[in-house]
N, C-alpha and C positions, 0 to 999 in steps of 0.2 A: 784200362780207362782213364777219362780225360781228372783232371781235379780241377773243382771251381771254388773259388769263393764268391757268391752273389749277393750283391749288397741289398740292404734291409730294404730301402725302398724298390726292390719289384717284387720281394714276396706282398708287399703292401700292395703294389698297382694289380699282382693277379688276383688277391683277393678283392679287389675292388671293381674286377671285371677286363685290365688288361690281356685282349686275347694274347701278345707272341707274350707276357710275362704268364700267363696260364700256361701256354705252351711249355715255356721254361719250368714252371712248377710239378709241371706232367711229366715233362723229361726225367725231375729228380726223382717225382717217386717210382718211375720205371726204374730206376738205378741205372740211366744213361749216363752220370758220371755220378760222381763223391762229390758232395758238396763237402764244403773246408770253412769250419765256423772259427775262428777265438771263443774264450767264454767273454769276453769284453764283444764282441760282436751278437754271441746269443744275446745277452742281458740287452744289449740294445733293441734289438728284435723284439723282442719282449716286451720291452716298452712302448716300442712302437706301437705291436698290437692292439697295444689296450688303450689306445689313447681314445675316451670318447666319441671324439669329433670327428672320428674314422667312419663309425659306426660298424665295424667289422661282425659278423654273428661269432659268437664266443666257441660255437660249436665249428665252424672251420677254424679259428686261432687253434683252440683245441689240437686238433687234426695235422694241425701244420706242425706243431710244437714235439708231438710224438712223436711223427712221422721225424724231425729233428732227431730229437731223443734216441732213435731208432737208427736211424740212415748215416745221418751227418760224422763226419771225423773230426772231433773239437778237440782243435789245440791249443798249447800254451804259447803263449809272446813270450819269447829270454830276449827278444830286440827290440827295442825303438825307433822308427822311423822318424824323421822332419822334413819329409822330400815333399809330400803334396800342397800347394798354397792354400788347400783349407784344410787347416790342424786336425780337426774331428775327424776327416779321412783316413787319414795313417794309421788307422786299425785294420781298416781294410788293409793297406800294405802289408802288415804288421801280420798281420791272416794268412796271406797266401804264404809272403814268405816263410813261417811258421809251420805252413803245411806242404811246402813244396809243390802250388798249385799250379797247377800250368795254364790258367786263366783266372784272371777276375770280372767278369760280369755285371756290370754297371751302366747307367744311363748318365751320369754323373761327370758333368766337363772337367771339373778338375782332376780325375782320374782317368778321365781319356786321354786326356793332355798327355800324360804318361807313359803312354804305348809305343815300345814295350816297354815294361818295368824290371828290371833285373830279368830279361829274360821273361818272365811273365805279362803275356797275351795282355791287353784292359780292348774289351770288349764290349759293343752291343749287344743286348739279349737276343736279339732276332740275326745275329751274326754270329754270337755262339750254338745256336739251336742249329744252323743250318752248319757248324763245325761237327757238332751230333751227330750229324744226318748224311755228310762225307763217306 
């Protein structure tokens, strides 16, 4: 089974109605890949999901966080990197390395520019979904 780090904004996009990212979320719910998250990424996700300006339904946030708690592999980052031109995105790279991920799924141009990163594919959600179907 593929192991992937999914960038925080893709889950937000899924809850806001993006059909492509809803398909990615569905693939996670159906256990078609293993979601890798570090504690840093999990903290970031919880913070972003609860921003009042997003108006996300609390039930959907709770369901996503419950599912992550049950199904995701939470990894401990032991090695810090400074390889991304946006320093905030380094936690995504660190999580992928710590979890020995096959892919990083993102729409972030700063991360996509690094494809492949130390043998890890960096893909748009549409490309990752196609990979899962293959």
